[in-house]
C-alpha angles and dihedrals in degrees: 000000000000126000090270090059094251119142112244095189133012114270116264107231135182145112127276130187118211112195119206122227093206097282128111091245137046134189129215125180119216118195123184132182113208113193130194094014113162128182122211099208145009115268140084128318118191122211105206126197115212122183119183089352092303122118106235104168144353133202121200123220113200114211124197130180115238 
């Protein structure tokens, strides 16, 4: 999503099961390859993680022309 709130790519959706090993926390690694991604302008793109329709984290990507 760019700073204007426009989607840059379609959301990646799916289901994931995280099995506990008896501890209070668990870790899962998600790795995606996004091909042929082009950006129109310089600026900031935010990658946002939603789980169960709740925003849990975001990661900015700063783009500069050059």
